N, C-alpha and C positions, 0 to 999 in steps of 0.2 A: 227327260221322262220321269213322269212319276213313279215310283215302286209302290204296289199293291202292299207289301210288307215288307218289314224291315226288322232285324233284328240283330242284338247280340248277348251274345249265351255266356252265362257263367256256372260252375260247380254249385248244383244247389238251388237253382230255378226252378220258380210253382209250378207244379203241373197244372194245367188245363185243359177241361172238356174239349176235345174235338168238336167241332163242327158237324154237325150233319144234313143241313138240311138250312131251311126257314129265307129270311129275307134277307142276312147281314151282309152289307159291304164287303168285301174282303178287303179297302183300308181301315173299315175297324176292325178288325181282327187282332187278339190279344198276340203279343209273342211266343212263340212256340216252344213246347217243354221238351225237354231231350227226346233226341228220335232213339227208340230202342224197338226191337224186333226185325229186321229184316237182314238176312245176310249179310254177316259181317257189320254188324252195325250195333254191336249189344253192349258199346263201354261207353260212358258217360261224355260229355264234350268238354273240351280244352277250352283253359281261358281266354274270353276275349274274342270267340270266334263270330264272325260279323259277317250278315249275309241279305241283300235285298232281294225282295222275288216281285218282277213285272214281265207287261207283257215281251214276248219273245219278238226281234225283230227278222229283218229280212237279211240283213247284214251280219244275224248269229247262224246261220244253217249250217256253213261250212261248221263252225266248233262245236255245233249239238252235235252233227253227224261224229266228229272226234270222238265224243264225249261218249257217246250210244257205245263206237266202237269200243272203248277202253272197256267200260265197265260190262257190256252185255256181249261182246264179239259179232261176229259175222251169222253167225246161227240167228240173230234176231231176225232178219227177213227171212227165212223160212218160217216163221209161228202164223198161226192161223191167223190169228189178229191183222198180221200185213196183208189178208185180202182185204181187210177190209179200209184198211186207209191207203193200198196204194194207187198212187194216182189222184190221192185228191189232197184235199186242203183242211187242215182242222176248222172245228167250227169254231164263227167267229168269236175272239175276244178272249177263245180258251188255249190258246197255246205259249206258254208260261216259263219263264225261265228263273234263276238265282245264280245271284253272279256277289265271289266277294269282295271287299273291301275295294280289292284294286283291278276290281271292275271283270275278272275271269270267269268265266261262265261255267257254275260248278252245279247245277244241276239242270232237269228239264222233265217239264210233265205237257202233254197236248190231250185235249178228248175231239174226237171224231164223231161226227153226225151218222148215227145208222138207225135203221126202223127192224122191229121185230117181225118177223112172217106176218103175221095179223095186222102188222100196220102202224103200229104205236109208235112214236119216236122218241129215242131215249141219245143218249153218250155212250160212247165207250173209249174208255181211261187208257191211256199208256202210249209209249213206255213212260214209266217215271224210273228215272236214272240220276243219279247223286254221283258225283267222282270220287275216286276211293278217298283222297287223301283228306275227304272234312267229310266221311262217312257218319261219325258223330255227332255232327254237329246240330241234328235235327231240320236239315232239309230236308227231307223226306218228309217229314211230318210237315212241315210249313208248308210247303207246295201240295202237297193233297190238301191242307186245310184250304187253303186259297184257292184253289181249283173246282170243291165241292161249295162254297162259297157263292164263288162268282156263276156258278152254273147254276144254281139257284138263285141269283140274283135277275140273271138274264131271263130266265124262267123258262128252264130246259126242267121235263119231269123224274127224269131219271138218270141214273150212270149205274154203264155196266163193266166188267173187270175180266180179267181173267189172270190169276194172281193168289199168294199164301194166303190161305184166308187168318189163317194165327194175328196177320200182319194188319188187311185189311180189315178187320171186322172192329177195331180201334177206332172207324172212320164211320162203322153202320152197316158195310159190304157183307152179306152173308149170299147162301145159298138155296134162300128162303122162296124166292120167285124166279127161277132159272130152270126147274126143274121142268116146263114144256118148251125154253129155248134150246137151242145150240148154234155153235160157231162154224162159218163155211170150212168145216177144215177141221184134222185133227187137234185132239184137247183133253185136257184132265177134267172131267166134270165137276168134281166135286171143287177145284180154282174158279171153276164160271160162279161170278159173284153178283149183286146188285144192291143198289141203293135207290130205293127211292125217295126223291124232293117231294114228290105231290105223292102220299099214301093211296093206296089203290092202283095207283098208276100201270104196276104189274099185277094186277091179278087174274089172273089165270093165262097170259101170254104164252105167246104159241110161235111157235116156224123159226126159221135158221134167220139170227142179224142176215141183214144186206147193209151196205154203204148208201147215204142219203147226201155225203157232202158236195162241196165245191169240188169243183173236177180242177185240177194244177192248169191245165193249157185252159179252158175258159178264162179261168183267173188272170193267168199271166196275158192271154188278150185285151182283156175289160182292163190290165193295169195300164197298159201299152196306147189305147187309145185314147 
């Protein structure tokens, strides 16, 4: 499998500006800078921290679930974002994983097809998770860069998420365009953020987000046919 992104980090690696849109292929992304800003990941990376980022495979589903349980706990299934993911498949080409040099799954991010209340298509990002053993290796930042670049390359117009503004602002996310939007369940409004890949796509957007992605059952039937 061709990796979308690979990296070997060492102390003092040069910092690079994160991608926030455009049409650059993820395969052309530069090596990531040290990851910092997320809870528990403020230290510099250790020497020789190597990883690759590529498409998630069906065989990695159990390993991904185990990673999410370790990092986020069972409470992750009660979040409002889960209502938009339950029974759906990720957006085509936008389920990404990070693997260490031994092939172990150490990071994950997925993006999901949704629509605003007034019918504008968008993506919902999450969850983003990195194994605690490699929290300082830059994996979270690289997953985000790759996900944004791939979403843009595939023609998507906006990405929404619920998360820490202090961390996600470095990728261009803000609450500037989410004032008229809401999630289908409890959430903290100041954590509801958006990144426009097409400027103006979310101007005056309103309404509750709804899931529009492929249903899991239908996808399984099609695969078996």
